C-alpha positions in Angstrom: 0.1 0.1 0.0 1.3 3.6 -0.8 1.2 5.9 1.8 0.9 9.2 -0.5 -2.8 9.1 -1.0 -3.1 9.0 2.9 -0.5 11.7 3.5 -2.5 14.0 0.5 -5.7 13.3 2.4 -4.5 14.2 5.8 -2.9 17.2 4.1 -6.1 18.3 2.4 -8.1 18.0 5.5 -5.6 20.2 7.4 -5.4 23.1 5.0 -9.0 22.8 4.5 -9.7 22.8 8.4 -7.6 25.7 9.0 -8.9 27.9 6.1 -12.1 27.4 7.3 -11.5 28.0 11.1 -10.1 31.6 9.8 -13.2 32.5 7.5 -16.1 30.3 8.9 -16.0 31.7 12.5 -16.3 35.4 11.6 -19.2 34.3 9.0 -21.0 32.3 11.9 -20.8 35.4 13.7 -22.4 37.4 11.3 -25.1 35.1 10.5 -26.0 34.6 14.3 -26.4 38.4 14.6 -28.2 39.3 11.2 -31.8 39.0 10.3 -32.0 39.8 6.7 -32.8 38.6 3.4 -29.1 38.5 2.5 -28.9 36.2 5.6 -31.3 34.0 4.4 -29.8 33.5 0.8 -26.4 32.9 2.3 -27.6 30.3 4.8 -29.4 28.7 1.7 -26.1 28.6 -0.4 -24.5 27.4 2.9 -27.0 24.5 3.0 -26.7 23.5 -0.5 -23.5 21.4 -0.1 -25.3 19.3 2.4 -28.2 18.3 0.3 -26.6 18.5 -3.2 -25.0 15.2 -4.5 -21.1 15.7 -4.5 -21.0 14.7 -8.2 -23.4 17.7 -9.1 -21.4 20.1 -6.9 -18.0 18.9 -8.3 -19.3 19.3 -11.7 -20.4 22.9 -11.4 -17.1 23.6 -9.6 -15.3 21.9 -12.6 -17.2 24.0 -15.1 -16.3 27.2 -12.9 -12.6 26.3 -12.5 -12.0 25.4 -15.9 -9.5 27.1 -18.3 -12.2 28.0 -20.6 -14.5 29.6 -18.1 -14.2 33.5 -17.1 -12.6 32.7 -13.5 -10.3 29.7 -14.6 -9.1 31.9 -17.5 -8.6 35.0 -15.5 -6.5 32.9 -13.0 -4.6 31.3 -15.5 -3.6 34.5 -17.5 -2.8 36.8 -14.4 -1.4 34.2 -12.0 -0.7 31.4 -14.0 -2.6 29.2 -11.6 -4.9 26.1 -12.7 -7.3 25.0 -10.3 -8.3 21.9 -12.2 -6.5 18.6 -11.6 -4.4 20.5 -9.0 -4.0 20.2 -5.3 -4.9 23.7 -4.9 -7.9 23.3 -6.6 -8.9 20.2 -4.2 -8.4 22.8 -1.3 -10.6 25.5 -2.7 -13.2 22.7 -3.7 -13.0 21.2 -0.2 -13.6 24.8 1.3 -16.8 25.0 -0.5 -17.8 21.5 0.4 -17.1 21.4 3.9 -18.2 25.2 4.7 -21.4 24.3 6.2 -19.5 21.7 8.8 -17.7 24.7 10.3 -20.2 27.5 10.1 -23.5 25.7 11.2 -22.2 24.5 14.9 -20.7 28.0 15.5 -23.4 29.9 14.3 -25.9 27.9 16.5 -23.6 28.2 19.7 -23.3 31.8 19.1 -27.0 32.5 18.7 -27.8 30.5 21.8 -25.2 32.6 24.0 -27.2 34.9 26.7 -27.3 38.6 25.5 -26.2 39.6 28.9 -22.6 38.4 28.5 -21.9 40.9 25.6 -23.9 43.6 27.5 -21.7 43.1 30.7 -18.7 43.2 28.5 -19.8 46.6 26.9 -20.5 48.1 29.9 -16.8 47.5 31.3 -15.7 49.3 28.2 -14.8 46.3 25.9 -15.4 46.8 22.0 -17.1 44.1 20.0 -14.1 42.6 18.7 -12.7 42.2 22.2 -16.0 41.0 23.5 -16.1 38.3 20.8 -12.9 37.2 21.2 -12.4 37.3 25.1 -15.8 36.4 26.3 -18.2 34.9 23.4 -15.4 32.3 22.1 -14.3 31.0 25.0 -17.9 30.5 26.0 -18.4 27.9 23.0 -15.3 26.0 23.0 -17.0 22.9 22.9 -18.8 24.0 19.7 -15.5 25.3 18.0 -13.8 21.9 18.9 -16.9 20.0 17.4 -16.9 22.1 14.1 -13.0 22.0 13.8 -13.1 17.9 14.3 -16.3 17.3 11.9 -14.8 19.6 9.1 -11.4 17.5 9.2 -13.4 14.3 9.1 -15.5 15.2 6.6 -12.7 16.5 4.4 -10.9 13.4 5.0 -13.3 11.3 3.7 -14.5 13.3 0.4 -14.7 11.5 -2.9 -17.3 12.8 -5.3 -16.1 16.4 -5.4 -12.3 15.8 -5.0 -12.5 13.0 -8.1 -14.5 15.7 -10.4 -12.0 18.6 -9.6 -8.6 16.3 -9.4 -9.2 13.5 -11.1 -6.5 10.6 -9.5 -3.0 11.8 -10.4 -0.4 10.2 -8.2 1.3 12.4 -5.7 -0.8 15.2 -6.8 -4.7 14.6 -6.4 -5.2 11.0 -5.7 -6.3 11.0 -2.2 -7.1 8.0 -0.1 -10.8 8.0 -1.1 -9.9 7.9 -4.5 -7.2 5.4 -3.8 -9.9 3.1 -2.5 -12.2 3.5 -5.4 -9.2 3.0 -7.9 -8.1 -0.2 -6.0 -11.6 -1.6 -6.1 -12.0 -0.8 -9.7 -8.8 -3.0 -10.1 -10.0 -5.5 -8.2 -7.3 -5.0 -5.5 -9.6 -5.4 -2.7 -6.6 -6.2 0.0 -5.5 -2.6 -1.1 -8.7 -1.4 -0.8 -9.1 -2.8 2.5 -6.0 -1.3 4.0 -6.8 2.1 3.2 -10.2 1.8 4.4 -9.1 0.4 7.5 -6.4 3.5 8.0 -9.4 6.0 7.3 -11.6 4.2 9.7 -8.9 4.3 12.4 -8.3 7.8 11.9 -11.9 8.9 11.8 -12.8 6.8 15.0 -9.9 8.4 17.0 -11.0 11.9 15.9 -14.7 10.8 16.9 -13.8 9.6 20.3 -11.4 12.7 21.1 -14.6 14.7 20.2 -16.7 12.9 23.0 -13.9 13.2 25.3 -13.5 16.7 25.0 -17.2 17.6 24.8 -17.8 15.3 28.3 -14.8 17.2 30.1 -16.1 20.6 28.8 -19.7 19.8 30.2 -18.2 19.6 33.6 -16.8 23.3 33.2 -18.6 26.5 33.0 -19.0 26.3 29.2 -22.0 27.0 27.5 
């Protein structure tokens, strides 16, 4: 069994989770505080990766990133970047596909925080940004942890989207899920079983860590 697909899967999941942690939390905060038509539209768009077949989302992303598209042509002309059949394309596609797994738990936790927490912070002279980082985020640690781990685990097991965008280039876009599919397609069931066992073990450990963290968090003064 080649370990490169496992490494690529872990690298993809780590990059996607880091990016979504940086952009998903501010977006979740904005959505938890807004009540407008724009919020409804954005939430609907965030939900689409959950309900659309991955192949459908992957197909439209493939068209969007294609060198023949406006975006693909602009990126290639000005930055010499090609998102189709590249690891960078997998990262962009994974960020879009896994976005709701980061945003939804954080948004729900922020929306259920008592308003009095923020109001008390404001009366002490803290700004909204200071209140967000020093008061609100510490009170949703378990939700942050859950969102981060779910995003990582979800990206780790992606198949349809990464296959459409990246194909199965060895050492570049052939992640573990694609390696399993390729092995089964070539009747190499022993190899497919090894890849599957490794992914199962990693995901199982991740889920166990979530339960342990949330169990310990429930004993503290968190949400």
